N, C-alpha and C positions, 0 to 999 in steps of 0.2 A: 113660031119660033124657032130655029135652023139650033142646030143643033149644038154648033158651035157656043152658038148667044149661051145657054142655058149650061153650057162647061161651070161649074165651081174653079172659080179663081182658084194658081197652087198658091201653099203656103208658100211664106219667103225665110229662108231658115240662116241666119248669118253663125259658121261654126268658131269659136275660139277657142282654142285648147296652142300650149307651148309645145307641143309634141306634134310634128309634120303626121309622123305617118298615121298618127289617132285621126285626125285635121281628113286626111287623103280619105280616111277605111269608112269615115262620119260621111264626109259629102258622095261618097260611093254608093252608100247604103240609102241618104235620101235618091240620087239620081235613078235607084229602084219603083220610087214613089210615084206614079203619076200626080198624085193634087199634094207633092212638096220640090223644091226646088231650092237649092242649097245656090245661094245669092252670091258668097265672099267668106271671106274666112281671116281671122285677126289671131296672131301668135302669143302676143299679153295683153293685160289691159288697159291700156294707151290706147290701143292697137284699135284697140273693143270698139271703143266711144268714136274713136275718128270713123269708123267702117259702118257704125250702127249711123250713127251721126248723114255722113253719104245716099247708106243704102234702104235705111228704117224695114228692117226685115221686120217680120209678122213673128219669129221668133226666134230668139239668138241662144245659144245653147254655151255658155259659162262653166269655162275649170273653172276652180279653186284657190290652188296654189299658181303661181307662178310669178318671174323676175318682176322687176317696179312694181306697177300701180297691179294688186293682185286683183281676184274674181272679185271677192267684196266688195274691193273698193268704183270696180268697172261697173257693178251690178246699182250701186248709192249714183254713180255718176249718170250713166244710162239713165235711171229712172227720174231723174232731178230733170233729163232735159225732155223724158217723155214717159210723163206718170202710168200711161197706160199699156207698157213696154211688159210685151211678153217673155219672161227670160227663168230658162231652164236650166240647174246648176248641174254639170256630168263632172262627178270627181270621181276619186280612190275612199276619199275619204268619207269614214259612214257613219263619223261622231257627231254626237246630238247638237253642242256646243258652236260647232261650227256648221252646221245644216240649221244653228236658227241663230246666228249671224247675217246666213244667206236670204234667209228670210223677213230678216227686219230690216233689210239694205233692198227689200222689194222685189226678192224669186219670188216665182209663181212655185216651181216645184223641185228637185232634189233628189236627183237620181247616182246609183253608182254605176261605174263608168264596166261592171260588169255581165250588165244589162244591158249594155246597147244593143245586142243584136235580137231581143227579146221581150223589152219592154221600150225604145227610143221611140220608136216612130207612133207608138198609141200617143207616149207622155207629151209627144211634140202637138199630136192634135187637140189632148186635154186642155194644156196649155192657151191653146191657139183659141180654144172653145172660151176659157176667161176660169178654170177648174181649177183647181191647186190638185196639183201629182204630186205621191214618193213611189219610191219602192219600196218590196217590205219593211229591210234593212233597217232602212233611216226612220219608217215611223212608230215601229219597235223603240227602238232608241226613243224616241223622243218620248212617245209613252210613260217608258222606263224610270224618264227623269224628269218627268213635265211637272211634280212637286214640288221636287229640290227645289233649296235655294240657289240659283245662282250665284257664280265670281263675280265679283265685280275687276275695275279694270284693275287699279292698284294691284288687288290679289293673284292676279291674270299675269303680269307681269311678273311680282314675286317669282311663281309658279315656271316662269319659262327663268330665272335665274337660278332657280332649285333645281330645275333641270339641266342647268350649262355646270351644275356643282361647286357654286357659291354657297357659301359659308354664310346667315346668318349676320354676321362680321360686315363681308365682304358685298352683301345684300343691300343694307344699311347706308353701307357708302358707297353701292354703285346712284342707288335714291335717296341717296341725302335724308336719311329719315334714320328715327333712332332705334338702337338695336331691339329695345325694349318694345318698339309698336310692331318690329316685324317679325319677334320670335310671338305677338299676339295676334299677327295675321297668318305665322305658318300655324299656330293653331288655330284658327277659326276656318284658315283653308282644308286643314284637315277633319275639322266637324262636315262640313260644306260632302266631300267627297266621300265622305267615310273608311279615310284609314287612316294609319298609325306610323307612316317612318316617312321620310325623307324619298326614298326611291319610290316607292309604289305610290306617291302621287301624282309624280312626273310621268308614272306609267300611268293611269289612270289620267292625269291630266292630257295627254300623249292620246292615248284613246279615243278621246269624249272633244278632241277638237281645240281644248284651250290652247295651247300652246303646239307647235311645232318642233321636229327636230330634225 
């Protein structure tokens, strides 16, 4: 058997991020790895789904927050097309709630962008081999809140409006609910997040990735 015949096939990687310089940097990093090949790039979720369908990469690196179709929506769409697709989230957001959403959508791992140079290559190999991978910050956040009662979708929507500065009366009008319902939901939100005021609730929600600012 020749040496060429015994060579392991390269891991084909699709890079999805809305920042061109970051995509360029990651693709340059992959070029330096003998066992990897950057086969394509995309700048948003919709393009990511199209590129995945066209290229069928072994691993997709996926940003979370992008205009239009976001990363979580793209992960779900790709996994619907290919249930065994290996997708590694690469983001700046360390919140446990954001990580849980991505994992539920079908992500194989969650890595912060500040870990790119030290952990990305090994993480790609890990998810390609069928393993889950998290950077230490994400693993710690997931463990810290593992037993917390999660917020439901309506509570998250209310939190988003709190973060925008809306009063209970304004939130009730926006969501077409009674003020008493909003008051009860805000009380439950405070209990779940272990906070005592609206400002702190919004801060914790952003930090954990429940809402965006």
